[in-house]
N, C-alpha and C positions, 0 to 999 in steps of 0.2 A: 766144196766137196762135190765132185762131178758124179761119182758113182760109189757104190759100196765095194769094199774089198772082197776079193774072191778067196778061195781056200789058201792061196799062197800069200794073201795080203790080210791075214787075220790080225786082230789086236794082240800085242805082245804084253804079257803080264810078267813082271820081273819079281822074282822071289829072292829072299836073302836068308842066310843062315848065320846065327850068332857065333862069333869066335871070341876068344878071350882078348885078342889084340885089337879086335874091331877092324882088321884089315880084310879085304876081299880075297876069296879064293875061287878058283874056277869050278864049275859044275856043268852038268849036261842036262838039258831039258828032257822030259819024258817023251817028247815027240821025236827026239833024235836030232832036232835042229840045234845048232850051236848058239849058245848065249853069248852076247857081246860082253866082254870084260870092261869094267870101268873102275877107276879109282876116285871118281867124284863123290862128294859127300852125300848129296841128296838126289839131285835131279840134273839132267843135262841142260845145257844152255838152250834157250828158246830159239836160238839161231841154228840149232841142229837140223840138218837137211832131212832127217828121217821122221820129223813130226811137225804137226801144226801147234800142238800144245800138249801139256801133260796133266795127268790126273794122279794124284797121290792119295792114298788112304792107308791107314793102319787098321787092321781088323782083328777082332778078338777070337782066339782059338777056344776050344772047349775046356782045356785044363789049365788052371792057373800055374804060372811059373813059380818055382820054389825060391827063386832068387829075388830078394829085396821086395817081395810082396807084389810084383808086377804080374799081370796076367799075360799068358802066352799070346803073342800077336804076330801077324804078318803084315809087313808094309808092302802094299801093292801099288804098282804104277801102271797106268793104262795110257798107251800112246795112241794118238790119232794119226794114222799114216798118210803120207802124201803118195807114196808109191808102194814100197814094200817095208813092212815093219820087221825089225830084227829084234831078236831076244837078247837079253843080257842079265847081269845081276848087280846088286848093289849091297853095300855093307849093312849089316843088321845093327840094331841098337843094343848096347850093353844091357843085360837084364831082360831082353826080349827074345823069346824063342820064335822060330819061323817054320813055315811049312811051304813046300813047293806046290804050285798050282799044277794039278795033274792033267789039265786039258786046256786047250785054247779054243775059245768060241767067239765068232765074230758077233758084234752087236747087230740087231735086226732093224730093218727099216719097215715101218708100218704106217699106213694112213698118209702116205706122202702126197698123193694127189690132192686129197681134201685139204691138207694143211697148207700146201702151196697156194691153192686158191684162196684160202682164208688169210694168208699172209700178204696178199697182193696189195692190201691197203683198204682204206675206208673212204667212201665218197662223202661229200658234205651231207649233213643230216637234213631231214625233212624232205627226202626223196629216197626212193629205194635204189640203193647202189647196185648197178647192173653187174659189178664185178663179184658181188657176193652170190653164192648159191642161195636159193630161196630158203633153205633150211637154216641159214645163218641170220635171217631176219628175226626181229622180235615178233613173237607170235602169241596171240591171246585168243581165247575161245569163250563164248558165252552161251550157256545152255539154260534150260528152265531152272536148274539148280543154282544158277548164278543170277537169276532175276529176270531172264528173258521170258516173257509171258508164253510164247509159242515158238517152237524151234524151226518150223518150215518157213524160211526167209525167202520171200519173192522179190523184194526190191529194197534198195538202200539209197538215200540221197541226203544232202545237207542243205538246209535253208540259209538264207542270208544272215539270220540272227545267230548262226553257229550251231544250232541243234542238229543232231543226226536223227533221221527218221527211218524207221524200219517197217516194211510192210510184210506181215505174216498172214498165214491162213486163219489166225485167231484174232486179228485186229491190227490197228496201227500203234506203233510204239515210238515214243520219244526217248532219246538217250543223251545224257550229258557226260558220259564217260564213267559215271559212278552209279546213277540211278536210272532205272527204266520206269517210264510212265505209260500205261496202256490206255488206248482209246478204242472202244468198240461200240456195238449197238446199244449197250446198256448205259453208257455214260457220255457219249459224244455226239449222238445224232446220226451216226453212220447207219445206212440201211442194210449193209452187209459187212460182216467182219472179215471176209476174205479179201485182202488187199492184193491186187494183181499188178498194179503199176503206180509209181510215184514220179512226180516231176516238180522240181523246185521252181517257183515262179521267178522270172527275171526281176520283177518289181517287189519281190517278197511274197510270202505266203507259200502254200503247198497245194498242188493238185493231187487228188487221190482217186484212183480208179479201182472199183471193186468188182467182184465176180458176178454179182447179181443185184447190186445196189446203185448202179450208175456212177456218176462223177460227183465228187464233193471238193470243196475248197476250204482249206484251213487258213484263216487270216486273223491276226490279233487274238489268237486263242479260241476262236469260234469256228466251228465246222458248219458249212452250209451246203446243201445239195444244189448242184448246178443244173439249170434248165429243166425243172420238173415238167413244164408244159411240153417241151420237146421230147422228153422221155415218155410222156403219156401218148404222144403221137407216134413215137418210134421206139418200140419195145427193145430194139437191138442196143439202144444206148444203155440199157441196164447192164449189159455184159461187156465189160471193158477189159481189153487185153494189153493195150499199150497207150502211153500218153507222151506228148512232146509239145513243148511251147516254143514256137519259132521266134526268130529275131524280131519279127514285126508284131509280136504279141499275140498272134493267133495260136489257139490251143488245138492241136490235132489229136483226135481220139480214134484209136483203133479198137473196133468192136469185135466181138465173137459172133460172126454170122451176118453182120450188117455192114461191113466195109468201113470206110473212112468217114469221120464227121469232123467239121470245123466249127470252132466257136471264137467269137470276138466280143470282148466286154460282156461275157456271160450269155451272149445270144448266139444261137446257131446261125451260120451264114451258108446256106445251101449252095448259093451261086459260086462260092469259092471252093467247093469240094470237087476234087478230081474224080474221074471214073475209077471205082475201086478195082484194083487188079485181082482181087479175090474176096471171099466173104469174111475171112478171119484175118485181121491185121495184127501181126505179132510184134512188129518193131517199126519205129518211125525215126528218121533222121533228116535234118536239113544241113547240107554241107556248106562249105564256105563260098561256093559258087551259087548258092541259092537253090540247088537241086533238092527236091524232096525224094527220099528213098522210103519205100514201104516194103516191109517184109511180110509175107503171108504164108499160109500153109500150102500154097500152090505155086510159090515162086517169088521173084523179086521184081519191083517196078521202080523206075527212076522217072520222076515227073518234073518238068520245068515248063511253066507257062501252060500251053495247051498240048505240048508234046510229051508223050509218055513212051518209055522203052521198057519192055518186059524181058526178064531173064528166067529161064527154067533150066532143066537138065540139058535140054537141047542146045542152049547157048553156053553151057559150061558149068552151071552150078552142080556141085556134087550131090545135092539132094534138093527137092523143091520145098521142103519144110524149112523156113527161115526162122531162126531164133533171135538173132541180134544183128545190129548194124552199128559200126563205129568208124569215125574218120580220124586218122592219125595226124601227127604234126606235119607230115609231108603232103597231105591232101589225099592220100590213098584211102579208099573206103573198104573196110573189112566187113565181111558178111559171114556170120556163123550159121551153119545149117546142121541138119540131123546127120549129114554124111561127111562133114568136114568143114574146112575153112576156105573162104574165097577172098581174093584181094583185087580191087579195081584200081589201077593206077595208069593215068594217061591213056585211057581207052583200052588198056591191056588187062585181061582177066587171067589171074593165076590161082590155081587150086592147091590146097594142102589136105591130103587125105592119107589114109593108111598106106595106100600104094606109093605115095611120094614121101613117106616118112613121118607124117603127122601121127602122133601117138594116141589118137582118140578118134571116135566116130562122130559124136555130137558136140559141136561148139556152141554151148548154151549162152555164154556171156563173153563180151570183149571189152577191154579197157586198155588205154595207153596212159602210163603215168608220166609225170613231168620230167623224168629222166629218159623218156623214150622207150621204156620197157613195154612191150606188148604182152598183155596178160589175157589168157583164154581160160574161161571156166568151162569144164566139160561135164558130161553126164556119165560118170563112171570112172573116169581117170583123174579126177581131182583138178588141180590148178596147174596151168602150164605158163611158163615165161619164155618168150622167144628171145634167144640170144644168137645173133647172127642168123644162120640158117637152121639152127637147132632149137628144140623146145625142151626146156629144163622143167621137170615135174616137181610139184609140191603136193603130196597126196596124204592119204590117211596114215601111211607108214611114217610120214614126217611130222604128223601132229594135226593135220587138217581134220576138222570134226566130222566131215563126210565127203566122199568123193563125188557127190552129185552137186555141182555148183549151179546156182540159179542166177546170181547177179554179182556185179563188181562195181565198186565206186571208190574213188580217191578223194579224201577230204582235203581241207585247206592246209593242213599241216603235213601232207604227204603220206599219210597212212593209207593202205589199201584195205578196203572192207570187202569181205567175201561172204555172201549169203549162200548157205547150203540148205539141203533138205533136212539137215539136223544141226542147226545152230548157226551162230554168227561168229566169223573169224576176222581177225585184224592182223595184217602184216605191217611192220614199221621198221625203218632203219634204226639201228642202235649203235651207240658209240663204241661198245666193247665187242670183242670176239673172244670166245672161250675155247680153249683147246683141252680136250678131254681124252678119255680112252678111245672114243670113236674116231679121233684124229691120229691115234698112234701112241699116245702116252701110255705108260705102263700102269699108271694108277691115277685116280682123280683127287686123292688127298695130297695136296701139295704143301711141302714144308718150306722150301726155299727156292729162289730163282736167282741166277747169277749170270751176268753177261761178261764174257771174257774178251780179251783184246782182239781175238780173231772174229768178234761179233757173233760167236755162238752163244746160245742161251742154254744154260745147264739147269736142270730141274730136279730138285731132290724131293722124293716122295715118301709117303708114310707106308711103306710096304711094297713098293714097286721098283725099288732101286733108283738108279740115276739115269736121267734122260738128257740127251744132247739134241738140241734143235739147231740145225744149220741149213740155211737156204730152203726152209720148208720141209726138210727131211728130219725124221726122228731116229735116233739111235738109243738103244736101251742097254744099260749095264746092270746086271743083278749079281746076286751071290754066285750064280753059276759061272759068271765071268771073272770071279775072284774077289768081289766085294765081301767083306766080312758079314754084312747083314743087308737085307733089302730095305732097311730103314736108313734114310739119308737125312741128316739134319743140316747144320750150317755148312756153307760153301765159301771158299775164299781162294782168290787167285793171287799168288805171290808175285813179287816184282820180277822173278826170273821166269815167269810163265807157268809155273807149276800150279795145278789146281788141287786144293785140299778140300776134303770132305770129312765131316764128322757126324757122329750119331751115337748109337748104343754101343759104345766100345771103340768107336773109330778113333784113329790117330793115336790115342794112348788110353790106357785104362788102369787105374789103381784100385785094386779090390780091397775095400775096407770092411766089408761084411759079406756074408754068403750071397746076398743079392748083388752086391757091387753097386758103386755109384759112379761108374765111368762114363755116363752120358756126356758127350761133348756138347756144350751149350753155345760156344762161340769160338770163332777162328779169326785171327787178325795178324798183323805184322807190325813190328816196332820200327824205329828209325834206322836201325842197322840191317833191316831186312829179315830179322829172325821171326819165324812163325810163332805166334802166341796161341795157346790152347787153353780155353776156360772149360772146366769140367763140372759135372753135377755135384762133386764134393766141394765145390766153391773154391777150388785151387786155380791159380793161374801159372802156367808153365810155358817154357819156350823150348822150341825144338832145336837141338844141336845135332851135328852129324852123329847119327847112330843112337841118340837117346833124347829123352825129355827131362829137363831139369827145372826146378822151381825158378820163377822169374824173380825180379827184384823184391827183396823182403818188404820194402815200403808198400807194395801193392797187396801184401798178404793180409787182407782185412776180413776174410771169410765171407765175402759178398758173392751171391749168385749173379753171374753176368749174362746179360742178354745180348750185348753188342759191344764192339770195340771199333774205334775210328781214330785214325791218325790225321791230325790237322796239318795245315800248310807250314806250321812252325815246328812240326815234329812231335808235338805233345800227343799223348794217348788219352782218349776219352772213353770211358766205360759207362755203359748203361747197366745199372744194377738194381737189385731190390732195395738197396739202402740209400740210393741217390745217384747223382751224377759224379763219377770219379774222373780226376785229371792227374796224369803222371807225366812229369817233365823234370829232367835233371835230378833224378833221385828223390823228388818230392811228390808225395801223393796228397791231393786235396779232394775232399768229398763235399759236394754241394747238396743240400737237402731243402725241405720245405722252409726251413728257417731262413734260407738264402733267397727264397722267392720262387722255387719250383712249385707247381701245383700239386705234386705228389712225389714221394720218395722213390716210387717204382718207375724206373726209366727204361724204356724198351729200345730206343734208337736215338742216334745222334747224326745230324747231317750238317755239313759246313758248306755254305754257298760261296760264290766267287768273291764276295766282299769280306769273307772271314767271319760272317755271322753264323752262330750255331743255332740250329732248330732242333729242339729236343722233343721227342715223342714220349709221353708218360701215360700212365693208366688213368690220369685225370685230365688229359688234353694236351695241347701243344704249348711249348714255351720257347721264348727267344732269349739268347744270351749274347749281349753285345756290350763291349767296354765294361765288362764285369758286372753288368746289371741284367737281372732276369725280368722278363715281361711275360706273363701267362695270359692265355687267351681263353675265351669261354669254352667250357667242356661239355656238359651234359646236353645242352641244346645248341651247341655251336661247333667249333672246330674239333673234329674227332669224335663227337658224340660221347666224349668221356675217355675214350681209349685211342691212342695213336701208336700203332706198332711199327710203322715205317714212314719215312719222309723222303720224297723225291722232288726234284725240280725239273719242269719241262723247259723247252727251248724258248717259251714265251714268258718265262718268269713266274709261273704259277707253281705252288706247292701241291703235291698229291700225297695222300695219306691213306693207309689202311686204318679204318676205324670201326668201331662197334656198329655204326649205322650203315656201313658200306665203304666204298672208296670215295674219298672226298677231295675236291679241288677247291683251292682258295688262292686268290691273287695276293702276291706279296705286298702290293701297294695297299690293299685293304687291311692287311695285317699291320703294316706300318702306320696307317692312319689310326687304327685302334690303339696301337702302342703310343702314338704321339698325342692321343687325347682328342683328335679331331673327329673321331667316329665313336659311337657308343656301342656298336655291334660289328660283327664281321660277316658279310654275306658269303655263303658257301654254296657249292653245288655237290649234291650227294648222288652217287650212282649205286644202284642196287640191282637186284635180279632182273628187273624189267628193262635194264639197259644193255642186255646182251650177255650178261654173266649167268652162268648156270647157278652160281651162288655168290652172294656178297660176303659170306662169312670167311673170316681169316682163321689161320691155325692158332688155337688158343695157347700153344706152347711158345709162341713168339720167337720162333727160330729166325735167324738172320742169315742172309738178306731175304726179306719177304717181298721185295720188289726190285726191279732194275730198269735201266733205260738203255736201249740199243742205239747204234750209231744213227739210225734213221729217225730218231726222236720218239719212237714208240715206247710206251711204258708197259711193263709186264708185272703182274701182281699174282702172288700165290693165294689161292682160295681153297676151300674144302671140296670144290668140284671143278678142278682143273686150273689152268693158268688163264687169267683174264688179261687181254691186251687191248690197248687203246692208242690211237694216234691223236695226241692233244690238238695238233694244228688242224685236224679235220673234224674234230668234235665241236662243230659250231653250235652256238647257243640258239635256242628256239627264238626267233625274232618277233613272233606274233603275240602281242598282248591278248590275253583271253577275253572274249566278250563276257560281260557280267550281266546276269539276269536275276531279278527278284521274282521268284516263281509264285510265291503266295504270301499273303499277310493274313494272319488270324488274330482276331480280337475277341477275347473270351470264347475261343474255339469257333468263332463265326468267320468264314472267309469274307474278305473285303475286296471290292473292285480295285484293280491295279490301275487306277486313274489318278491324275494329279488333283490335289486339293480335296481329299476325302475329309468330310466332317463327321466326327464321331460324337454320339450323344454322351452326356455326362454319366459317370458311374462305371466306366470301363476300367478293368483292373489288370488283365493279362494280355500281353502283346507278343506275338510270334512273327518272326520274319524268316522265311525260307528262301535261300538264294543258291546260285550255282555259278560256275565259270566254265565256259565251253572250250576246254583244251583237252585233246584226246591222247596226246603223246604219252604223258605220264600224269593222268588225273590225280593220282594219289599224292603227287608232289605239289599240286596247286595250293597256294596259300591265300588266305583271306584276312582283311582287316575291315572292321566296321565301326561306326559310331552313330549315335542318335543325337543329331545337332539340336540343341535346345536343352540337352541334359548332360551328355558326355563332354568332358573337357578334352579328352584325347582319344586315340584309336585303341580298339580292343582287337587283339590277335585271336582269330578263331582257329584253335589247334585241332585239326582233323574234323571240324564241324562245318556244316553248311547251313546253320541256322543261328538265330539270336533271340533272346527272351528278355522282356522287361515287365515289371509289375509296378502297380501303384504310381503311375505317372501323374503329376499335377496337371491341371488343365493348361492348355496353351498350344502353340504351333510347333510342330516337330518335322524334322527331315531325317529319315534313315538313309544312310549312305554306306555302300559296301564297295570295296575295290579288291582286285585279285591279281596275283602274279602267276605266270606259267611255271613249268618245271625248271626253267633256268633263271627264274627271278626277274623276268621282264614284267613290269607292273602295268596294268590298265588303271591309270590314276583317275580317269573319269568315272569308271565304275557304273553303278546303277543307284537310283535314288527313289524314295517313296515319301511323299509329303502328305501330312495329315494334320488335322486340328482336333484336339480333344476339348469339347465344349465343357464349360464349368457347370456345376450345380448352382442353384440360386444363391446360396450363401458363398459361392466362389466367384461370383461375377464382380466386375470392377465397380459397378454402381453400388451393389450391396456393401462392398468393402469400403467404398468412399463414404457412404452414409454412416456405416459403423465407425469408421475412423473419425468422422466429424463429431458424431455423438460422444465418442470416447474422449476426444479433445475437449469438447464442451463440458463434459462431466469433470474432466481433470481440471479444467480452468476454473469451474465453479468451486470445486473442493479447494483449489489453491486460493481463490479469492476469499473463501470463508476462513481458511486458516490465517491468511494475511490480516483479515479484519480482526480476528481474535487476537493475533499477536499485537497488532497496532493498538487495540483497546487495552490490552494488558500493559503495553509500553506507555501509553498515555496516562494510565492510572499510576504507574510507577513514577513517571516523570512529574506528574502533578504532585505526588507525595514528596518527591525530592525537592520540587520547587517550594512546596509549603515548608519543608524542613529548612531549606536554605533561607527563606524569608524569616522563619522563626529564629534561626541562628543569627541572621543579620540584625533583626529587630531587638532581640533579647540579649543573647550571649555576647555578640560582638559589641553592641552598644553599651552593655553593662561593663564589659572589660574596658571599653574606651572611657567610660565614666570613672572607673576605679583609677585608671592611669591618670586622668585629669586631676582628680582629687589628691592623689598621691603626690603629683607634681606640685599642686598648690600648697599642700602641707609642707613639702620640702622647702618651697620658696618662702612660705609665710612664717615658718618657725625656724629661724636660723639657730636658735639656742638649743635645739634638740641635742640630746647626748649623742656621743659617737656611736653607741650601740644602736640607738633608735635610728640614726642615719643609715647605718648599714642595713637595718631591716627594711627601711623604706626603699633603699636601692634594690634590695632583693625582690620586694614586692613589685616594683616598677619593671624590673627585668622579666619576671614571670608573667606579668600581665601583658607586656609587649610580645613575648613569645607566643602566648596563648592567643592573642589577637591575630598574630601573623598566621598561626595554624588555622584559626577559624576562617580567616579570609581565604586561605588556600582551599579549605573544604568547600566553601561556598563556590569558589571558582570551578572546582571539579563537579559539583552537583548542578551547576546552573549555567551551562553554555547557551544562554537564551538566544543570542544572535545567530547561532548555528542551527537552531531548530528548524527554521524555515528558509534558510539561505545557504548558498555555498560559501566557501572560504573567502573568496574575494569580496563578496557582498558583506560578509560578517566583519571583515577588516574595515571596510568603508564605513559601516555603521559605527564601529568602535572609534575610529578616528574622529568622526563628527561628534560623537558623544563626549569624548575626552577633551577635545580642544574647542568645543563650541562656545564656551563662556570665557575663553582666555585669549590673550594676544598672540599665542603661539600659532604659527602657521605650519600645518602638517599636510603633506601631499602623499597620495598612494598611487603608484603606477602598477598596472597589471599587464604582464606580457604572456602571450600564448592564450590558449582557450581554457578558461576555468572549467573544472570538472570535479565531481565528488570523489573524495579520496578514502572514504571510510570513516566511521564515527570516531574511533580512537585517534587516528592520524590527524584528522581535522582539529579535534579538541586540543591536542598537544601543540600543534603548530599555532593555533589561535592563542593559547595561553602564553607560549614563548614570545609571540609578537606583542601581546598585551603587556607582558612584563618589560620587554625591551622599550616599548613606547613610554610606559609609566616611568621607568628609570631616566629616560631622556628628558622627560618633562620635569622631574624632580631635581636632577643633579646637573644637567648640562648648562642650565641658566642661559638658554639660547632661545631665540624666537622662531627657529625653523627646524623642522624634523622631516626627513625624507624616508618613505617606505616603498619598497619595490617587491612585488610578488610575481615570480616567473613559473609558468607551467611548461615543462618539457615532456617529451614522450616517456622518458624513463626516470624523471626526477622532478622535485619541486624545490624552489629556492626562495628564501625570504631574506631581505636586507632592510635593516633599520639604521639610519645614520643621522647624527646630529652634528652641529658645527659649534658645540660649546667648549667648555674648558678642558674636557678630557680628564683622564686619570691614569694612575699607574696600576695595571692589572695585578702586579705582584703584591701590592699593598692592601688588596682587598681581603676581607675575612669571608669565611664561607657563608655566614648569615649577616645581614644588616638589619638595622632597626627599621628601615623604611620599606620593607617589602619582602618578596619571596626570595630574592637573591639570584645571583648568576649561577650558582651551583644547581639550583632547582631547574633552571633552563636546560642545563646540560643533562640532568637526569631525565627530563621529559624527552629530550632529543634521543637519548639512548633507547627509551622505550619504543620508539618508532623507527629505530635503525638509522637515525640521522646524526648530524654532527653540528655543534655550535662553535663558531669561531668569533672571538672578540678582538678587535683591533682598536687601540687607543693610545694616545700619548698626551701628556699634560699640555693644554693650550691648543690642541689640534683636533678636538672632537673625538667621537666614539662611533664605531661601526660594528653592529652585531649581524653575523651571517649564519643562517640556518640552511643546511643542505640535507634534503631527505630523498634518498633513492627509492624508486618504486619498483616492486617486483614485476 
């Protein structure tokens, strides 16, 4: 659009009148101009030569129509002309009454110049973009109410450790972006609180010049007065006006009334001092050629070697009183005087005064930033920025705290600090630009923003009508131009180029109660290109030629709709208060929390190029891919809980309106979280400090709340204008912030910040106070800390710059803190403080070792005593058992044996006994034999004598010798493996089984050789007893035999210890008994 239309090129507003047939009829406009007839249903083709695009709206009249309950409405069309706009008319909707627009008013252009400048683009961050007017920079002010101890700022500099130092008439101030720390005569050793000059040392530290207290040096937290002896001999050194440290390490001191002084390594070097060009030295500079420049109250001097050149008014200075000297990137030297500005370049002197267009008298301070902007601080006219041959002001009317500027300084991150006679100011470049009423918008409360295919941006406002921004010019359309209301809600561009707007009664309104519920909540388009209208009464309708009709019944769910989006497959997606709706081929599907959404209230739906849906809800962001939802962190993560709009930039990052501000997140980080390879999602949050007048979004969630123009810039609706950013120019802050541990308190006592601090025992409370020196957005700096020696992981310090610990056990500790800047760039090295908490006497290792030894000794003694008591009791029991065994063996067993002997003799000696007597004798013999066998078994159980003092192998060896010692039988015992104790019960049962097997072999095998083998394996014990006798048939055996315990007894004993007995024998082939006992 090259120019605004004149009276003959005004906007044409087309009115329609309802007729029963719905066909058009001709009419004449009130202006007398002819309206163009048309038989088209809604709007002309976008190819029409009379327009660039179209705006359609239906507005509500005052009186409701009596027909079908519809309110009276006018459908209005606004054309953007190319040359001449012509009037016409269009058919009205059935059931809608119409009114003619009684006047034609052209939209107005306001604020064009400022908006054009603002729309030119954004330079990389961390330098002040020369294309922005200074009023578009981020601007902050600190006064005494903000913590600045004194408001008259004389000097500002930054030391190598990252701190900003501010010289005021009330003392020296250290600033970390959040906290001010004051140093004055009461707490820092300064002899005068009036700080006149500051100079950061090239090797670190800070030089301090005071009004009547001489020179001091701050190094490693300690302030020392420089050259007290020299000061005693030269009282002029007390009154310092300027300081400069040269490239060779010499410190040049400009005094008030005493000329120039030079110091090297803390000593004054008189022989190196040039002849003072005046008594009061106000400014000092050494340029790249080594020339020293001195500004005085009487002129300017350039000194090189022994040659000195002086400049006064006669040589071209606008005034002899010199305030400041600065060398720019081209090598030109700028001199600020009380009468204007002077530039020395290649031997040519140029002056800038009131007479030559310089807008100030006194140039108090000069600085060139890294973008080449030359800044001049004036006394009375504020701050000036040189752009070409002009100076652009930034003064009190723009927000500067005071128009009397004393000093300028650019920090390492590209911010410009401005010290004035009333407060400290900071200008910084910001990624966002806000367009408000001062730029020509009709209202600051923005509801919606839409980019149309001609790359215009349309802005719907909350009471200011509709705004069109094209090529930096603003056009405003209000109710006076034919809109039914100055409230504009949702916006939508149809595929035929028509622009639809909705709001309080826009497009269509169905009055269901006296107040009506015709607010249009959403506009969209279906696959057939039909306009969809969602209203406050939760209905969804489509626009047909001349009327609005209900949409597909399948979508009639009674859901309030925030947004509608048609995907690449033609499916319609609805963001509603009940969930995410999908409509395709007559089927409506509703997805809710049960399907994986973080919340049922869905505000927006965005489809990327891969067909993935990104859903903004009241509880954060969600992704839908291949039928599966993945939700991302809400309250402290993506969206801060609320996502009202989702956009994608050209670099593949997603941008969102959220409760915490405008949020940027890389899709690859979202994918990493969704795939499980990351536990969190890093985000960048932009707020009011990033160039936006406000980061708040419209709580009504009108769509679209953001859009992207063809140049890649993103536009966001806020409550204070439209916020615009170019993502490709919004570079991240690459500087990791220096991290400093400022103080350590132990039981409220400050500790020296030195390595290896040893603390006495008994300390209970530990405090660590730290900071990170990033000034771009210090409120966004994040910290993590841990106390090595106690903490297993990192602790995130949420909004705090301190950490507290109590009741630490004695030992060595290392407190470590790391920080990230506003864009998440971490200083992983951070800062550390090591200390050792010494133990009390009872906490020492020696005491604990002695105590442990005594405890062990006591425990061992108690154990031994208990073992002795148990062994004594066991010995007594064993002795009693042995005694009982002997008694049984000597009395009962022998008595039974005697009875058996005499019974047998009686049976053999008295063959004539009666049959009944014989039976009784047999019974007596059988009972005696059984009792004798049981007595022998009891004796064996009670008396395992050979196991009392020997292991199993030795017990078997003893038994073999005892059994076969007086016989001709040869018995051999082989032991495999390492014999070991197996437990009392296990050993006793194995021994008895082996004893029984050997006894049976000797009795029944009738052989002269028996073999025994005992094998010890890691998990089992095996015993084999084999003879080479006559053998037997195992099936013919009875459970008990008259000659011993029997084979059944051996099996029972084996079962008691979890083992198994296997007997192998055949008649004539000997017998083998195998016992296998597994060990747990």
